[in-house]
C-alpha positions, 0 to 999 in steps of 0.5 A: 486485469491481467496484463500478461504472464510476465507483467502481472495483474493491474487494478486501482485501490478501492480505498479511494471509495467509502468503505469503512463498513462492509455495507459501504464497501460492497456498495462502493464496489457495486457502483463503481467497479463495473463502470471502471471495468467498462471503460478499461477492460470491457472484454476481459476479466478485471482484477479488484483491490478490495479495502477490508476494514476491521468492521468488514472482516468481522461481518464477513467472518460472521456471514458465510452466505455473504462471502458466497454471495459476494463471490457470485457477484464478482463472477457475474461482473467478470471480476476477481479479487487478487489483493486486499488493503488491510492497512487501515483497520478503522475509519478512513473517510469522512473524518480525521485520520492522521496517525490513527491510521496505524492503529491498532499496530502490530504490537497488538492482538487486534491487528494480529487477529484482524489480519488472520481474519482477512486471510480466512475471508480471502480464501472464500472470495477469491478464485482458486488460481489466484494467490492473493495478497494482504497489504498491511501497516508498517508495524507501528507509527515510529514515535510509539516504538519505545524500545526492544520489547515493543519490537519483539512483540510486533515481530512475534505477532508478524510471525504468528500471522505468517504461521497462520498463513502456512496453516491456511495453505496446509488446510485449503491449498490456497497460498496467501501472502502478507505484504508490509508497506513502508511509509514515512514516519513508521518503524519501517520507513526507508528501503534500507531500514526495511531490509535491515529489519528483515535480515536482522529480525525475520531472516535471522536464526532467531526469527527462523527458529521462532517461525519454525516453532509457531508453524510446527515445521523444521527450521529448514522448511521455515527458511522458505516458508517465510519467503513464501508468505511474507514480503513487502508492498513497495509504494513508489510514492512513499519511497519517492518522499524519502528521496530514494533512488527508486530502481536502486531501492527495488534492486536492494530488496531483490538482492536481499531476497525480500519478495515484492508482493505488490508494486504500488503506483503512487505519486507524491507532491514535489516542490523543486524549489521552495520559495515564499510564493510556493509556500503560500500556494502549498497551503491549499494542501494542508486542509486534509484528514490524512498525514502529509509527511514532508521531507526536505532536502537542503545542501544534501541533508534530509529533514523530515516533518510529520505534516506539510503544515510543520514544514511550512511553519519551519520555513517561516521560522527560517526562510530562505536558502535553496531547498526542495520538498517531497509531500506524502499527498497522493496526486493522480499518477498521470500528472507530471504537474499539479496546481503549479507544483511538480509530481514524482511521476518520473519515479513511477516511470522509472520503476515501471521501466524496470518492471517491464525489463525484469518483472518484479511482482505479479501484483500491480495496483494504483493507489490514489485515495485522496480524490475526496480531499483534492482541492476542487479546482484540480479535479476533472471528471468524476471518480470513475473517469479518474481512476480509469485514466490512471489505469490507462496511463500505467498500462500505456507506460508499460506498453501493455495495451 
């Protein structure tokens, strides 16, 4: 829903529902979103964050009538799409995902064409007064980046998509925005790395000239167009796992002139002090189909592990010593504690406090996609009640009721 002209739109990510194909995604939207709307926005339009896989995009591009029918359905339910999750291209539910979630990466033609297709679909399924955003992967899984040529390839492909968005607006009058989402163990991981990449590769003379050539515009126009069409998704949970000072990280993006096209409310698992008892209890969170990147802070130093299980193994190899862990396991944003552990909810509260005082983005989204892999004893209610509680909590925290 639209909170206000200042605070922007708020919804939850349909990544929490089955949606690997268009048939699955449309069924999930039909079954769940109206029920959530009835709880949180019964008398006003509700925004939708739509997960679009590669398979879904192929279906929608091939079937104009389905695009029109879906828009008609949205209107009949007083719903509107304002953002798309185009991060996972392939399957995301019901099977092991792990680092395959980043594939195909931005060095490939598949990722490039897929993202262009998402933009083309968005023109037909969004309202004319909406400026939709596309959430995408942080360029590549870091271990796969094997040198400067790899970085050159994904930078060129990224700018090709920006040029496509420029062309979309030229042809249709519709502004579509692309948002890179930093994540642990990826090429764009920390906020500092993200700022450096934009400054050195996107906003540099070389990057500006490349976009100008791709978009057939003067360099003077390219300077503004790249900021009009390319920015970031700031996932509060991801950056909390990095032990970042969240308000300071957000301020650094603003200072660098990097648009925050989506502010994503997500909470991670936090273990303030790792002990033999907590290590044993944490094992319930290791049986998951997703990566659980974990950062350890010990004596002021950070050590990163690809999965929580790796951190546990390292602890058994060298137990003892005061340390804390933060783990990329999305937990309900309204909880400060879960299963005897803490969460990084306070980071969300700090970000929303900053956003309330100085609005950072017009797109807000809650992303807790791990309902299906949460330990059963930690679940309360059904999925519709769960996401409704999250929306209510964010709205209340912003004072937007």
